[in-house]
C-alpha positions as CSV (number, residue, x, y, z in Angstrom):
1,X,-34.8,-56.4,52.0
2,X,-31.8,-57.7,50.2
3,X,-29.8,-55.6,47.8
4,X,-28.9,-55.9,44.1
5,X,-25.3,-54.9,43.6
6,X,-24.0,-53.5,40.3
7,X,-20.3,-54.2,39.7
8,X,-18.6,-52.5,36.7
9,X,-15.6,-54.1,35.1
10,X,-13.7,-52.6,32.1
11,X,-12.1,-54.9,29.5
12,X,-9.3,-56.8,31.2
13,X,-6.7,-55.7,28.7
14,X,-7.3,-52.1,29.8
15,X,-7.6,-52.7,33.5
16,X,-5.3,-51.7,36.3
17,X,-2.8,-49.6,34.3
18,X,-1.6,-48.0,37.6
19,X,-0.3,-51.4,38.7
20,X,2.5,-51.1,36.1
21,X,5.1,-50.7,38.8
22,X,4.2,-54.1,40.2
23,X,2.8,-56.2,37.3
24,X,3.6,-56.0,33.6
25,X,1.2,-56.0,30.7
26,X,1.0,-59.7,30.6
27,X,0.1,-60.1,34.2
28,X,-2.3,-57.3,34.9
29,X,-5.3,-58.7,33.0
30,X,-5.1,-61.9,35.1
31,X,-4.8,-59.8,38.3
32,X,-7.8,-57.7,37.4
33,X,-9.9,-60.8,36.8
34,X,-8.8,-62.4,40.1
35,X,-9.8,-59.2,41.9
36,X,-13.2,-59.3,40.3
37,X,-13.7,-63.0,41.0
38,X,-12.9,-62.6,44.7
39,X,-15.0,-59.5,45.0
40,X,-18.0,-61.1,43.3
41,X,-17.7,-64.4,45.2
42,X,-17.6,-62.5,48.6
43,X,-20.6,-60.3,47.5
44,X,-22.7,-63.3,46.6
45,X,-21.8,-64.8,50.0
46,X,-23.2,-61.8,51.8
47,X,-26.5,-62.3,53.5
48,X,-27.6,-58.8,52.6
49,X,-27.2,-59.4,48.9
50,X,-29.8,-60.9,46.6
51,X,-27.9,-60.8,43.4
52,X,-24.9,-59.3,41.6
53,X,-25.1,-57.7,38.2
54,X,-21.7,-57.3,36.5
55,X,-21.5,-54.7,33.8
56,X,-18.8,-55.8,31.3
57,X,-18.0,-56.3,27.7
58,X,-15.1,-58.6,28.4
59,X,-16.0,-62.1,27.2
60,X,-13.6,-63.9,29.5
61,X,-14.6,-62.0,32.6
62,X,-18.2,-62.5,31.7
63,X,-17.8,-66.2,31.5
64,X,-15.8,-66.5,34.7
65,X,-18.1,-64.3,36.8
66,X,-21.2,-65.9,35.4
67,X,-19.8,-69.2,36.6
68,X,-19.8,-67.8,40.1
69,X,-23.5,-66.8,39.9
70,X,-23.4,-63.2,38.8
71,X,-25.7,-61.9,36.1
72,X,-23.7,-60.4,33.2
73,X,-25.0,-57.4,31.3
74,X,-23.2,-55.6,28.5
75,X,-22.0,-52.1,28.9
76,X,-24.4,-49.3,27.9
77,X,-23.8,-48.9,24.1
78,X,-24.4,-45.2,24.4
79,X,-21.4,-44.8,26.7
80,X,-18.1,-43.8,25.3
81,X,-15.3,-44.6,27.8
82,X,-12.6,-43.8,25.3
83,X,-13.8,-40.1,25.3
84,X,-14.2,-39.8,29.1
85,X,-13.6,-42.9,31.2
86,X,-15.4,-41.6,34.2
87,X,-18.5,-40.6,32.1
88,X,-18.4,-44.1,30.6
89,X,-18.3,-45.7,34.0
90,X,-21.2,-43.6,35.3
91,X,-23.3,-44.3,32.3
92,X,-22.6,-48.0,32.7
93,X,-23.7,-47.9,36.3
94,X,-26.9,-46.0,35.5
95,X,-27.6,-48.6,32.8
96,X,-27.1,-51.4,35.4
97,X,-29.3,-49.7,37.9
98,X,-32.0,-49.4,35.4
99,X,-31.9,-53.1,34.5
100,X,-31.8,-54.0,38.2
101,X,-34.8,-51.9,39.0
102,X,-36.7,-53.4,36.1
103,X,-36.1,-56.9,37.6
104,X,-36.7,-55.9,41.2
105,X,-38.4,-52.5,41.3
106,X,-38.8,-52.4,45.1
107,X,-35.3,-53.5,46.0
108,X,-32.4,-51.2,47.0
109,X,-29.5,-51.0,44.6
110,X,-25.8,-50.4,45.2
111,X,-22.7,-50.2,43.1
112,X,-19.6,-52.0,44.3
113,X,-16.1,-51.7,42.9
114,X,-14.7,-54.8,41.2
115,X,-11.3,-54.4,42.8
116,X,-11.9,-55.3,46.4
117,X,-10.1,-58.7,46.6
118,X,-10.0,-58.7,50.5
119,X,-13.8,-58.2,50.7
120,X,-15.5,-59.9,53.6
121,X,-19.2,-60.7,53.4
122,X,-19.9,-59.8,57.0
123,X,-18.3,-56.3,56.6
124,X,-20.2,-55.7,53.4
125,X,-23.4,-56.6,55.2
126,X,-22.6,-54.0,57.9
127,X,-22.1,-51.3,55.2
128,X,-25.3,-52.2,53.4
129,X,-27.3,-52.3,56.6
130,X,-26.1,-48.8,57.5
131,X,-26.8,-47.6,54.0
132,X,-30.4,-48.8,54.3
133,X,-31.1,-46.0,56.7
134,X,-30.7,-43.3,54.0
135,X,-32.1,-42.4,50.6
136,X,-28.6,-42.4,49.2
137,X,-25.3,-43.3,50.9
138,X,-21.7,-44.0,50.0
139,X,-18.5,-45.4,51.5
140,X,-15.2,-43.7,50.9
141,X,-12.2,-45.8,49.8
142,X,-9.1,-46.4,51.9
143,X,-7.3,-43.5,50.3
144,X,-10.0,-41.1,51.4
145,X,-10.7,-39.5,48.0
146,X,-12.6,-42.1,46.1
147,X,-15.7,-44.3,46.6
148,X,-16.0,-48.0,46.8
149,X,-19.8,-48.3,47.4
150,X,-22.7,-46.1,46.5
151,X,-26.2,-47.1,47.6
152,X,-29.8,-46.0,46.7
153,X,-33.0,-46.9,48.4
154,X,-36.0,-48.1,46.4
155,X,-37.4,-45.4,44.3
156,X,-34.3,-43.2,44.5
157,X,-32.0,-42.6,41.6
158,X,-28.5,-43.9,42.1
159,X,-26.8,-40.8,40.5
160,X,-23.2,-42.1,40.4
161,X,-20.4,-39.6,40.2
162,X,-17.4,-41.8,40.0
163,X,-14.0,-40.5,38.8
164,X,-11.3,-38.5,40.4
165,X,-12.5,-37.0,43.7
166,X,-15.7,-39.1,43.8
167,X,-15.9,-38.9,47.6
168,X,-16.5,-35.1,47.4
169,X,-18.7,-35.4,44.3
170,X,-21.0,-37.9,46.0
171,X,-21.1,-35.8,49.2
172,X,-22.0,-32.8,47.1
173,X,-24.7,-34.7,45.3
174,X,-26.5,-35.2,48.7
175,X,-25.5,-38.8,49.4
176,X,-24.7,-39.5,53.1
177,X,-21.1,-40.6,53.8
178,X,-21.1,-43.7,55.9
179,X,-18.6,-43.5,58.8
180,X,-18.1,-47.1,60.1
181,X,-15.3,-48.8,61.9
182,X,-14.0,-52.3,61.0
183,X,-15.0,-52.4,57.4
184,X,-11.6,-52.0,55.9
185,X,-12.1,-54.8,53.4
186,X,-14.9,-52.8,51.8
187,X,-12.7,-49.7,51.6
188,X,-9.5,-51.3,50.2
189,X,-9.7,-51.1,46.5
190,X,-6.5,-51.9,44.5
191,X,-5.1,-49.4,42.0
192,X,-1.4,-49.4,42.9
193,X,1.2,-51.7,44.2
194,X,0.8,-50.1,47.7
195,X,-2.9,-50.9,47.5
196,X,-2.2,-54.5,46.6
197,X,0.2,-54.8,49.6
198,X,-2.5,-53.3,51.9
199,X,-5.1,-55.8,50.6
200,X,-2.7,-58.7,51.0
201,X,-2.2,-57.6,54.6
202,X,-5.9,-57.7,55.2
203,X,-6.2,-61.2,53.6
204,X,-7.3,-61.6,50.0
205,X,-9.5,-64.2,48.4
206,X,-8.0,-67.4,46.9
207,X,-7.8,-66.2,43.3
208,X,-6.0,-63.0,44.1
209,X,-3.7,-64.9,46.5
210,X,-2.7,-67.3,43.7
211,X,-2.2,-64.5,41.2
212,X,-0.2,-62.4,43.6
213,X,2.0,-65.3,44.6
214,X,3.4,-65.1,41.1
215,X,4.6,-61.6,41.6
216,X,7.7,-60.4,43.5
217,X,6.2,-57.6,45.7
218,X,8.6,-55.7,48.0
219,X,7.5,-55.8,51.6
220,X,5.7,-59.1,51.3
């Protein structure tokens, strides 16, 4: 059975503040959009994925990602990311999972970070196929402290616990950590200049490549 993926994306003007050492305020929104476009395009090309639901209130991102074939839903109006960004993110993901289950009640659901510009469809398929063996499962990020994908089988609550230390939080919640080789593109999210350099070494999608080409990145 194919998966529904929920991809959260904060307003572009507030995205990727930790990239300030590499990209200034005028460049970061475009980079964040490029990351999301390449992530969503790769996810939609994955044979294990039925559809992608992007949770965002950003009108530009919504238009651009809808043009790729994603379904755009607004953020949960009850969430308050200004008070607690992690709580706002988790509320948005619970909201997206609820909408996904309403449309496809017997399908598995997974969340996927929007900043995986090197994502490869075949590697994503391997991760989702492995996740299908468990009620809930997750994949740690390249740094080893966060999470890039959290999956739940049909009938199981997603129970997202994103935020600092989410790898440990998801493990403590009972989700199974997936230990897989050769899925680096699904692990490599981009929060810092070093992360961007690592993603470029893996090989990013065309939109991120074009946006990054306008930057002077030491080591590239």
